[in-house]
Every structure is written in C-alpha cells, then in structure tokens.
N, C-alpha and C positions, 0 to 999 in steps of 0.2 A: 388666465395666463398660459395654461396649457395650450390653448388654441393659438395664442400669439407665438409661442415657441415653435409649434408645429408649422405655422404659416411662415415663419422666418426660415426654418430649415428647408421647407419645400421651395420657397422663393429663391433662396440662395443656390440650391442645387440645380433646380430647373433653369434658373437665370444663367448659370455658367454654360449650360448646354445651348440655351437660346441665343446667347451672345455669340457663341461659336458659329451657329447657323447664320445669324445676322451678319457677322463679319464676312463669311464666305460669300453670301449673296451680294452684299454691297460692294465688295472689292472685285470679284471675278464673275459675278452673275451666275453662280452655280447654287442651286438649292440642293444641299447635300442630304439625301435621304439615307446615306450610310452612317449618319451620326450615331444612330443606335448601335450599330455594329462596332463603331469606334469606342463608344461608351463601354460596351461589354469587354472589348479588348483590354481596356485599362484595368477593369476589375479582375480579369483572369491573369493579367501580368502581375498584379499585386498579389494575387493568390499564389502564384508560382514562386514569387519572391518569399512569401511567408513560409512556404513549404521548405525552401532551401535554408531560410533563416532558422527554422526549427531544427533542421538537421545539424547545423553548426552552432546552435545555442545562442543565436543573436536575439536579443530582447531589449526592452526598454526604449530609450530615445533612438538609438540606431535603427531599431526595427520600425518604429513609427515613421521616422524620416524616410527610411528605405521604401516603405509601403507607398508613401505619397509620391516619391520620385519614380518608383517602378510603374505606378499607375499612369502618371503623366507621360513618362517616356514611352510606355507601350502604346498609349493612344496617339501620341504625336507621331510615332513611326507608322502606325496604322493609317493615320491621316495622310501621311506622305505616300503610302502605298495606294490609297484611294485616289490621290491626285495623279499618281503615275498611270493609273488605269482610266480614270474618268475625266481628268483635266488636261494633262499634257497632250495626249493623242487627239483630243477633240477641240481644243481651244481655238484653233484657227479655222474650223469647219463651220459650214452653215448650220443654223438651228442648234447652236452649241447648248443653249439652255435645255432644250428638249432632249437632246442626246445625252447630256450629262445627267439629267433627271432620271432617265431610263437606266443609265449605267450605274448610278449610285443605288437605285432601287434593286437592281440585280445583285449588286455586291452585298446589300443588306440581306436579301433573301438567301443567297448562297452562304454568306458568312454565318447566319444563324444555324444552318445545318452543319457547318464546319465545327462550331462550338459544341453542338450537340454530339457530334461524333467523337471529338477529342475529350470532352469533359463530362459527358453524360447529362441527363436531365436533372440531376440532384442540385439543390442549392449549395453553394460553397460560401462558408463564412470567412470573414477576415478577422484577424486579431484586433482587439481594441487599440486604437491609436492614442486616445486621450484618457485612458483608464476606464474604470467601471463605476466610479462613484457618481453621486448626484449633488447638485447645488440647489439650495432652497432660495427662491426669489419671489417675494410678495406672496408667500404662502403656498407657492407651487414649486414643484421640483422639475429640474431639467437635467438630463444625463450629461456627463462630461463629453460623451461622444457627440451628442447633438450640439452642445454649446461650442465645442471645438470645431465642429464642421462649419457652423455658421461663421465663426470668427475667421477661420482660414479662408473660406470662400470669399468673404468680403475683403480681406487683405490681398488675396491673389487678384481679385478684380481691380482693386485700386492700383496694384503694381503694374498690371497690364495697361491700364489707362495712362498711368504715368510714363511707362515705356513708350507708348504710342505718341505721346506728346513731346518727349524729350530726345528720342533717339532718331538717327537717320532712317533706319529701317522702319521704325514706327511712323515717321512722317511719310515715307513712301506708301505705306499701307493706307494712311489717311487720304493721301492724294488719289489712290486707286478707288477708295470708297466714294470720294466726291466727284471725280471725273476720270474714269479709266482711260478714255481716249486722250485727254489732255495730259495725263500722267505718262502715257506711252510716248507722246510727242516730245516731252522734255527729258526722256531717257530712262524712265522707270521701266524695268523689265517686268512685263506682265507675267511671264512664266515663273521667274524667280520669286517675285512677290506673291504670286498665287500659291506656290508651294509653301512659302513661309506662313501664309495665312492658314492653310490647311493644317500645318504642324501646330500652330498656336491654338487654333480652335480645337484640335484634337487633344492637346495637352489640358486645356480647360475642361473638356469633356471627361478626360481621364481622371482629373482631380474630383470632379463631381461623382464619378463612379466609385472611387475609393471612399469618399466621405459619406455617400449615401449608403454604402455597404456597412457602415458602422451601425446603422439602424435596421437595414434589410440584408439581403444576401446578393451573391453574384450567381446568375444563371444564364443559360443560352439566350433567353428572351428578356433579360433584365433591362436591356436598352430600349425596348419597345415603348414603354410609357414615357421615359425621359425624352425620346425622340418626338412622340406625339405631342406632349405638353410643350416641349421646346418649340416646335413648329407653331403651336397655338399662340404661345407667348410672343414669338417673333412677328407673327401677323398682327396680333393685338397691339404690340408696341410700335410696329412699323419697321419693316426690314431695313436694316442699315442704321437704325437709331439706337445708340447705347442708352441714353436717358429713357427713351420710350420703352425699351426692352426691360430695363430695371423696374420702371413703374408697373409695367404689365406683369412682370414676375411677382411683384409684391401683391398686386390685386388678385391674381389668379391663385397664388399660394394661399392667401387668406380665404378665398372662396372655397378652395379644396379642403382646407382644414375645418372650416365651419360646416361644410356639407357632410364631411365624414363624421364630424362630432355630433351634429344635431339632427341629421337626416339619415342617409345611408351611403356607404362607400360606393355602392353600385350606381348612385345618382351623380357622382362626381363628373364623369365625362359629359353628361347632358348639361350640367350647370356651367362647366367651363366653355363648352361650345356655344351655349346660349349667351354668355357674357361676351365672347368674341364677336358673335353675330351682331349684338347690340352696338359694340364699339365700332365695327366696320360700317354699320348703317349710318351712324352719326359722324364718324371720322374714317372715311374709306381708306386713307393711307395709314391708319393706325394712330396711336397716341402721339407719336413723334416721328413718323416715317419720312424717309427721303422721298422727294418727288420722283416718280418713275421716269418722267421726261428728262430729268438731269442725266440719267444713265444713257438715254437714247441720244 
C-alpha cells in the first residue's frame, strides 16, 4: 500500500503540472519550458506568506488556506508575467513556437538564478497544511499531508474540468484547444484567452508546488524535476488530451514509486524515459493526444 500511496501522490502532483503544460500547448501552441520556474514561484510565495503569518500569529485553518491561495496566486501571476514576455510580443510573429520555446527556456534559466540570489541555496520548509498525523489504511500508514495533497489535487482538477465545460471562458479555452483558427474567426480573442490559459496553468502548478512541499521542500531548483516529468507525462499522454495526461500521470507515477522502492532512485529517469519511448513507438501521438494536423 505504501507504493500505491506514493504513486497516487506523485501522479496527482505531476499531473497538475503536466495538464498545465498540455493546456498551454493545445490552446496557444506554446511549449512552456518556464513551468518549473512558475512552480518554484508558487512555493516561495507560500513560504513568504508563512513567514508573515508567523509574525502575526496566524495558524490553523486560516494558515492552511492562505498557503494554498498564496501558492496558486503567486504562480498565476508568474504565469501572466511569462505570457507578457514570451507570448504577447511573439504571438503574431513567424516561427512563434520556436521563438516562444527559446524565450521560456531563457526565463527558466534566468529565473533559477534569481531565486538563488534572493533565497539562497538552502531548502525552505512549509508549515504542515493538513496536520502531522498518520492514517492507517490496510495495514499501511499514510501521512495527513500526503492524503490531503492527493484529495485536494483531485478536487481541484475536477473543478477546473467542470469550469471548462460550464463557463463561457472555459468554452472559449476548449474552442482554442480544438481549433485555434476557427475560434479566432468566431470572435474568441487569442491573446486574452492565451493569457487566461497561462494564469490557470500557473495556478495549477502553484498548487502542486505547495502540496508537494508538504513532503519535500522549496528550493531554487525544486521546479526542475516537476517540469521534466510534466513534459514526459504530457508527451506520453498526448499534448492537449486531459484523459491521456491523467492516464500517463498514473502510469508514470506508479513506475517512479515502484522503481524508487524496489530498485534505485537514480534509475527513475531511465525507467520513465524508457516507458515514454515505448508509448511513442506504439502510439506516436500519445495515449490520447490530439492530432497535430488539427492545429495546422
């Protein structure tokens, strides 16, 4: 059961990051390599909120809710900042995908150094959001932090999917994902919707950062692995496919948990890349990816 709990935790956290990457690619055609920088921004925003809360004696439920909101807000704002640099100025230019790829990579590299300058190389812990106890399930224990992170991630993902299906803004995002040119023809603003997508994907990434920090820490490079695994999951699931991304997150989360438990942690990247290669050999567009010629 310990492996199952670890797999669920990893799948839910990495899945949030991967869905943000997939949203961005499917709707505006931008592969956001700054997602790791955005991830770290959420963690550090929550850390700063925790420092302020400690000064003013804020604790309990207000602290827990505040940490989640701070992390999501910090990453959402950072996502908008990335959009202002890598999306808005480049969106109408030739080779937008290549230009935006280079721009987001530059933001990621520079951003890591900025975090290092302001916060130093030390790991920063976040206060426990869900308490410090453990729950026994089928003879195995799972920490409140892990269980709470899994539940909150699943609920948030469900809320986003419901919002996309029921709200006008969500329908505009779905239209952009299915046919950007057709959506623009019927009056959907590519720039406005694109910035909205970057904010939402940033918020999901920020939530993952805060929840994952319940088990690990926040550091200048804490977004590197979520970005790497998020990209792997997005490719394996199919860029633009939410069901495919969820399935790939579950599969790769289980693979990472099993590898770390029964083999070695250092072998995890090789196992994950191997699984992705096999998936792409037999399903070149991923487990449920949108056809690339639909975007063209």
